[in-house]
C-alpha positions in Angstrom: -2.5 26.0 -20.7 -4.4 23.4 -18.8 -2.6 21.8 -15.8 -2.7 18.0 -15.5 -4.7 16.7 -12.6 -2.5 14.7 -10.2 -4.2 11.5 -9.1 -4.5 11.4 -5.3 -4.7 8.3 -3.1 -5.1 7.8 0.6 -2.5 5.9 2.7 -4.1 3.1 4.7 -1.6 3.8 7.5 -1.7 7.5 8.2 -5.0 8.1 6.3 -3.5 11.1 4.5 -4.2 11.8 0.9 -1.0 12.2 -1.2 -0.1 12.1 -4.9 -0.4 8.5 -6.2 3.3 8.5 -7.3 4.5 9.1 -3.7 2.8 6.0 -2.4 3.3 2.2 -2.8 0.5 0.1 -4.1 -0.2 -3.3 -2.7 -2.4 -5.4 -4.9 -4.6 -8.3 -3.7 -5.9 -10.8 -6.2 -7.2 -14.4 -5.7 -5.7 -14.7 -2.2 -2.2 -13.4 -3.2 -0.8 -10.1 -2.1 2.1 -8.4 -3.7 3.8 -5.0 -4.1 2.7 -3.5 -7.3 5.3 -1.0 -8.5 3.6 -0.5 -12.0 0.2 0.3 -10.5 -1.3 -2.0 -13.1 -1.6 -5.4 -11.3 -4.9 -7.2 -11.3 -7.2 -7.0 -8.3 -7.9 -4.5 -5.5 -5.2 -2.2 -4.4 -4.3 -0.3 -1.3 -1.8 2.5 -0.9 0.9 3.0 1.7 3.4 5.8 2.4 6.9 4.4 2.0 7.8 4.6 5.7 7.9 2.2 8.6 5.5 4.2 10.8 2.7 3.9 8.2 3.4 0.2 7.7 3.1 -0.4 11.5 -0.1 1.7 11.7 -1.7 -0.2 8.8 -0.6 -3.5 10.4 -2.1 -2.6 13.8 -5.4 -1.6 12.2 -5.4 -4.6 9.9 -6.1 -2.0 7.2 -4.4 -3.9 4.3 -6.5 -7.1 4.6 -9.7 -5.2 5.3 -9.3 -2.8 2.3 -8.3 -5.6 0.0 -11.4 -7.5 1.3 -9.4 -10.6 2.0 -8.0 -12.6 5.0 -4.3 -12.2 5.2 -2.1 -14.8 7.0 0.5 -13.6 9.4 3.3 -14.9 7.1 1.8 -13.0 4.1 1.8 -9.8 6.1 5.4 -10.3 7.4 6.6 -11.1 3.9 4.9 -8.0 2.6 6.5 -5.8 5.3 10.0 -7.2 4.6 9.6 -6.4 1.0 8.2 -2.9 1.8 11.3 -2.1 3.8 13.3 -2.1 0.5 11.2 0.8 -0.8 11.3 2.8 2.5 12.2 6.5 2.1 14.6 7.7 4.7 14.3 11.4 5.7 
């Protein structure tokens, strides 16, 4: 029996590759950013581990805006991080 290939994605915070289903996708389309839980939203997407440490690393490196190829306003980033906290996995 053939095993199903697990899609891997790299977290823009810690830069580790992990299975896609363990990461949160952030989609950027026409100047808007949003958390994409379905993985099917239009536009470019970046992936983040669901923990504060990775959020902060990504924020410090400006990785989200850079990888989405768009300028993000401070309010957009803050709103995104507030929303991301809801999906944070506690160890």
